N, C-alpha and C positions, 0 to 999 in steps of 0.2 A: 971965598961971599958968593964968589959967583958957581960955583960948584952948589953952595948951602942953597942958593936958590934953584937952581933947576932940581936939585931935590927934592925942595918944597913943592914946586909945579908939577913934579911926579907924584909925588904923595897926593896932591889934592885932585890928579888927573884920576889916581887909583879910587880916591875916595868917591866920587863921581861917576866911575864906571859900577861900582859896587852898589851904588846907591841906585844907579839906572837897572841893575840886574835884580836888586831887590825889588824894585816896582813890578818888573817883568816876573818875577817869580808868583810875587802876590797876584797877579792879574791872571797868571796860567792855572789858579786853584780856587775852589770854591767850595761852600759849606751848605751842604742841605740838610734843613730840620724839620722835625714833625710840627704840627699845631702844639702850642702849649696847654698841658691838660691833657692832652689827647690818649687815649688808653690802646690806639690803633700802632700795628705795625706796617711799616712800608719797604718793600726789596724796592732797588734800583738796579737799572740797568743803562750800561754805558751803548747807547748807537752810535756816536759820533763824538770825537774829539776836535778841538781847533780853538785858533784864537778868539776872543771875545770882544767885541768894542762898539759900544751903544747899541746891544742887544742883537749884533749881527755877527754870524761866526764866519769866519774865513780860514785858509788854508786847512779845509776840513778834512778829517781823516776818519776811518773805521775804527771803532770803538772795540772794548774787550767784546761786547754783546751783538754786536753789528752780525750781516748776513755776509758781511766781507771781511778780508783777511786785516787783521787788525793790524793800524798803522800806515795801511797803504792810502792814497788819496783817492777820496769818494767822485767817481765819474761824474761828470757837469748832465749827464742824463738822469742821474739818482736823484740830483740836487733838483732840476727843473720840476720832475716829477712832484717830487714835494712841495715846491715852491707854489703848484700851480693848485693845490689843495687849502691854501690860506684862506680864502673866503668862504669855505663850506663848513658845515656842521662839524659838532666832533667826533660822529660817528663816522661820518663820511672822510675825515682827516685820519682817524685810526686807521680805516680799511686801507689807507695807502701806506700809512708810517708802520705799521704792522707786518709788511714785505720785508723789512730791513733790519728787522730785528729778532733775537733768537732767543725766546723767551724760554727755552728749555735750558739754556748754557746756564755757567756759574755764574750767579748775579755779581754785581759789583759790590753790594753791599746791601745793608739794613738801615732803617731810619726809624726810631722810636721817641717818645717825648723824654729829653734829657739827654739823649744819646745820638748826636750830629753826624754827619757823613762827610767827611771830605773826600772832594773829588776835583781832576780836572776840569776844567772848563770844557763845554762841549752840549752835546744833544742826548738828554736820558728819558728815557721811558718808568714813572713810577707806579709800581702796582699795591694797591693797597689789599692789606692782609687780614682787616679786622683786628679782633672781635666784633662782630655785629650784634648790636643789641636788638631787641623786640622792634619789630616795626621798622628797623633799621635796614640800609641794603650797602653794599659796597660800591664804592664810588667807580667811574669810569678812568681808565688807566690815563693818568697824568702826563703829559710829554711837553717837554721845556727846553730852551736853551739855558741851560745852567749858567749864572753867576750866582752869586748870594741868595738860598733860596728857602723861602720856608713853603712846604706843601700846604696849599689850599683846597682840600677835596671837596668837589660838590655831591653830598650825599642826600640820597631823597629818603622821607619816610611816608610807609604804608601804615594804614589805622585802618582798627576796625572796632563796632560795636553792633548789638544786641536791643532790641526792643519789643515792648508788647501792648495792646491797648487795652482798657479794662471800660466794659460794660455793664450798666445798672438797668438790668431789667425793669423794674420798678418807676424809675425816670424817664428811661429810655435814652440817657446820656451816653456818648461814648468819650473817653480821653481820647487826648492825643497820645502819641507814642513815648513809653516811659519804662521803668525800669520793674515795676510789680504790677498785681492785677489779681482780681479773686473772679470765679465763675463758679456754675454750677456743674457738678458730674455730667457730663455728657454734650455739655458745651464745646463749641468749635473757639477755641483761641487764637486771634490771630497775632503773629509775630514779623517782624521785621529785621533781617540783617542787612548790613551795610559795610562798605570798604573803601577807603577814600585812597585814590591811587596815587606813588609816589613823584614827588615834583621833576624827577629827573628821569620820569618815562619816557620820553623822546629819546635818550640814550641807547633804548633797548629797540635794536633793528633784527634781532633775531627768535621775535616772540615771544610773550609775556603769559606766562602762564598764572594762575589764580584760583583757588579753590576754598570755597565755606564749608568748616567743620563745624557741622551742629550737632549736641551731644543734648539727649531729653533724658529726665527721669523716667521712671518704668511710669508714674503715672500719665504720661503723654505720649499720644499716637500722630506720629507723622502723616498728615495726608497729601501724599506725592501731586495728585491732581489739582492743589490748591495753589500749586506754586506759581507766582508772577515774577520776572526777573526787568529791571530798568537800568538805562546807562542813562545818568543825569537826567531823572523822570521820564524819559522815552522808553516805551516798553520794547522788548526784544522778544523774539518766540525762536531764535537759533542762534549758534555760537558758546553754548553749554549744554551740559549731562546732569540729570538728575538721577543721583548715584544712591541706592539703597540696597540693605539686605536682601538676599535672594528669600530667605527665611524673616518677617516682618517682627517676630518675637526677639530677634536675635540684634547683635550690632556689626557695624563695620569692624574690620581688622584694627584698626584704629580706636575704637570704642565709640564712632559717632552713629548716631542715630540716621543721618544721612552727609552727603556731601553734593554741593554744586560746584561743578568744574568747568572751568574755562580753558581750553587749550591754548588760545590764543587771542589776547584782547585786541592784537595790532588784527585780526582779521574780520573783525567785528564792523559790518559799513553799515551807514545807512542805504537809503532807496538811490541814491544819486553816486553810491561807491563811494562815498568819505568816510574816512574812519571815524567811530563815535566816540571812541574814547580817548582822552586826551591827559596828560598830566593832571593832576588833582580832581580829574574825574568821580565822581561816585555811584558805585555799582550796587544796586538795593536788592534785596530777594524777599516779598513778603509771602507769607504760608500762614495754613493755619495745622494747629495739632487738638486732635480732641483729648478731653481731661477725661479720663478712666475711672470705674468704680476701685479702683483700688488707689487712686491719689491718696497722697499723705495728708491727714487733717490737722489743720492749726500751722503754728510758728514754724514748724521743719521747712512746709512747703514744697511745692515742686518743680526742683529748680532745670533751669535751661541756659545752657552756655555755647559759645560758639568763637572762633578765632577764623582767622585767614591765613593760609600759606601762600608765598606768592613768588616769582622771580627776583632775585634781589643782587645778581650780579649781571652788569650789563658787558661785561669783557668775556661772560660765558655761551658758548655759541651752540650749546646744547639746551640752555633755557630751563635750568632745571627750578625748583620751587624749594628754596632753602631758606627764604626769609620767614618770620611767623611772628604775628600779632598775639598780645596776651589775652587770655580769654577773658569775655565778658560777661555778665550774670546778669540773668532776669529771673524772677519767681511768680509761679500761681501760687495762690492762696485759696483754700477752700474749707467751709465750716460745718458744723453739725448743731441741730438743736435736740435736747435730751429733756423729755419730760416727765416726772415722776409722778406718778395717780397714788394720792394719800388720803383719808380721811379719819378723824379725830378718836383715839383712841378712846373708845369709851370707861378705862379702868384706869384712864391719867388720873395721877395725883397731884395736882397743881402745887400742894404744899411741900411736896419734895422737890418742885422744881420752880420756884419760885421765879426766876430768871427766863423762864421759858428758852433754853439753850436747848431742850428737844430729847435730853436723856439724863440719868443721873448715875449713881453706883450701881442701882437695882434696876438699871435698863428701863425705868420708868421712860417710855416714850409717849411725848403729846400724839404723835401723829403716827399711824402705821399704814404699811403699802394696803391697796385697794385691787382688788380683782374685778374682771369681769370688764371694764371700759373698754372703747374704744374711739380710734382719734383720727382725723384726715386733717393734714396741714395743708393749705391753701397759701400762694405766694400771689402777690399783686403785679403785675404788669402795666406796662406804658400806656395800655386804653382804661386803667384803673378797674380792670376786673380781676376776681380771684380765680387762680387756675389750681386744680387741685398737684400737690407734689407727690406724685405717686398713689397706690391704693391706700384703705383704709388700713389701721394697724390696729390688730385685737387679737385678743387670744384669751381662752378663760383662765389661764393662772399669770396673763403678763401685767406687769405693773411697771414698767419701764419701756418707754417708747424713744425709739432713735429715729432722725431723718438726718441720714449723713451726705456731705457733697453739695452743700447748699454755698449761695451767693450771698453777698449783702444786697438789702432790700426790704419791703414788708412783707409780713406774713398774715394769718388768721390761722388760729388753733380753734378746732369745732369737736367737741365731744359729739363723734355719730353713733356710739352705743354706750349707754348707760347702765351702769350695775344695778342690780335688780334691788329697789327699795331706797333708791339712792335719787336725788334730784338733777337734772342736766345741769352743767356750768353752762354760764354764757359765755357765747365764743369770746376768744382772746387775740386783740390784734397786738402784736408785737414789730418791732425795726431791728433788724442786725444791722450793727455799724461798725466799721472796722478801719483802722487807721493802719497803712504801711508805707514803708519808703519807695515815692515814685522817682526819687535821682540819686543813685548812691551805687557804690561798686560792689556792695553787699547789701541788698534790700534786706529787711527784716519787718516782720507784724510786731506793730506797737501796742494797737489796743483791740479791744473788741467788747461791744456791748450789745445786749440785749433788751434793752429796756428797763422799765420799771421792775418787771415781773421775773426777768431771766438774768442770770449772773454769768456774763462773758469772761473764758480763761484763755488766754493767748497760749499758752504752750499746745493744750487739746485742741484747741478751735473749738471750743465746746460752749452754746448758752444754753442753761440749765434752769428748770424752773422746778418747782416742787405744786402741785395742782391739786386742792382739797375738792373731794366730793361729800355733799353735806347729806343726810339721811331725808326721805320723807316724812311730815309733820304729822303727830300725832293729835287730831283734832279733838277738844272736848267734848263729852256729850252729859246727858243728864238722867240718865235711867231709860227703858222702853216698857214698852206693852207686854212682852214676851207674848205668846205662840197660844196663850187659850182663847184670847177673843179669834184668831182665825181659826180655831178647832169649833167654837161655839155656831161662829156664821157660816159655817162648810155645812153643819149639820141641820141649821135652819134651812137652808139652801134644798139638802137633799131631800128633807119630809117636805118640803114646799111640793116639790116635783112630784111626788107619789101621789099626794092628795089631789093634784092637777091632771094628773093620769087617771085615777079611780073615778074621777067626776067624766071626763069625758066616755071612760067606759058605760058608764050610767046613761048617760044622754044618749049615746046609741042604740042603749037596748030599749028604751022608752018608744022610740022613733019607730 
C-alpha cells in the first residue's frame, strides 16, 4: 500500500511536469497570419528570439536573419539602442532596426491568406510583397515582438483624375470642372489634372517621385506655356518639370503628349522652408490645349486621358515610381452645320409623289440642287453681337455649304449671294444644342439638335437643313402701246426742228 502511494505520487508529479512542459513549449511558439481575404504575401525575417511575457522579450538571442551569430545572446548596447527609439516615428524606428537585420539572408518563411507561419516567439520584420493594385502602395516594414500575430499593414492609396471646363460663347457662362465639353475649332480648351497623395506619405524619407502622364487625341495641341501647378491651392513655380517631345507633332516614348514630373515632393517648401506636401495633399495642374482643324466631329469626340505614376515603396531607398493610377478620361466634342441649297423642281409631278417623300421610282424629285448661292454664318456672342464664322462660302457650282468645328450656341445664316432670277431668303436664326455626360468614367454625346429647321445627328455631329430659294415673280400685264407711237413722235419733233431752222435763216436775210 505504501509502495502504491509512492507510485501514485510519482505519476502525479510526472503529469504535472508534463503539463508545465507543454505550457512552456506552447509559450515559445507563435503563429503569424495574413489579414483575412488579403491577396498579398509577406516575407518574415527573424531578428531575435527570446522568452515572451506580457509583450516583453527576455533572454534575447540573435535569430536566423539577425546580423549577429544565431543563438548568441544579444548585447545590452544593441538592446538599449533599440529601446531608445520607442517614442520615435515609424521611419525613425526602422532606420535603427534595419542595422540589425540582414534582408539578403534566406527569410524565415512566407505568410499569405490561409497559409499562416508558426515561429518561435521573438522579434520579427515582416516585408510586404504585394501584389499592388492600381493606386495602392506597399506597406512600410512591420516589425513586432511576436506572440500570436495577425499582420496589420498600413497601406496608403494614391488617386488621380482629369477634368475639363465648358464655355458657351453665346451666354458667356463657364461650367465647373467636369468630364466633357464642346468647343469651336481654334478655341483653347482648359483642363485640370489632380493627384491626391497617399495617407502613408510621411513614411517616405528618401524622396517621393510623382509624374502626371497626359495623352491627347490628334485634334488637340498642348500649350506648354499655359501650365500652372498648385499644392493644396497654393501656386508653385518650381519643383517640377514640363516634359514635351522634341518634335511637337510626335509623342513621348510612353505615348504621352506631355508629362509633369516631380523629382521629390518632400523637397517642395514654402517661403518659411516648411514642407508644402503632406499626406492627403492634392497636387493640381491646370493647362490649355488648342482644338485643331483636324479635330474629330461628332460622338467619337476628342479624348484626353491621364494617369499618375508615383513612389509606392517606403522601404525603397532608390524611391522609384512603381505605383500607377488608372487612366481617367475626358472628352471634347465639336460639331458642324450643313446647308443644302435647293429649289422647287419645275417638272415635279405631285401625282406621282402624293406623300411628298421627295422622290419616287421615276426619280421624280420635288426639290433639286440650286447653284449660284453664297452664305455667311454668324455666331452670337455674350454681348449679343453676331460675328462671322469665317468667310462667305460660295461657288458657281456649289450647292452644299459646310461649316466644321462649331460649338453649341446661337447662330444666324445669311444668304450673302443670291442666285440670278431667285429671291434672297430671309436670315435664318437657329441654335445648336448638345447634351453630353458631364460626370462619367466614359463620357458620351447623348443628343444634338439644331432647332426647327435643322436636323441633328449625334454620330456625325452634323446639324443639317435644306434651304429653298424661290424664283422671282412674273407680274401680270395687260398689253402695251408698242413702238409706233415713239416713231411718230420722233418724226414730228424732227420736222419741227427743220421748220424752226428755215424760219430763222429767212429772218436773218430780211434783216
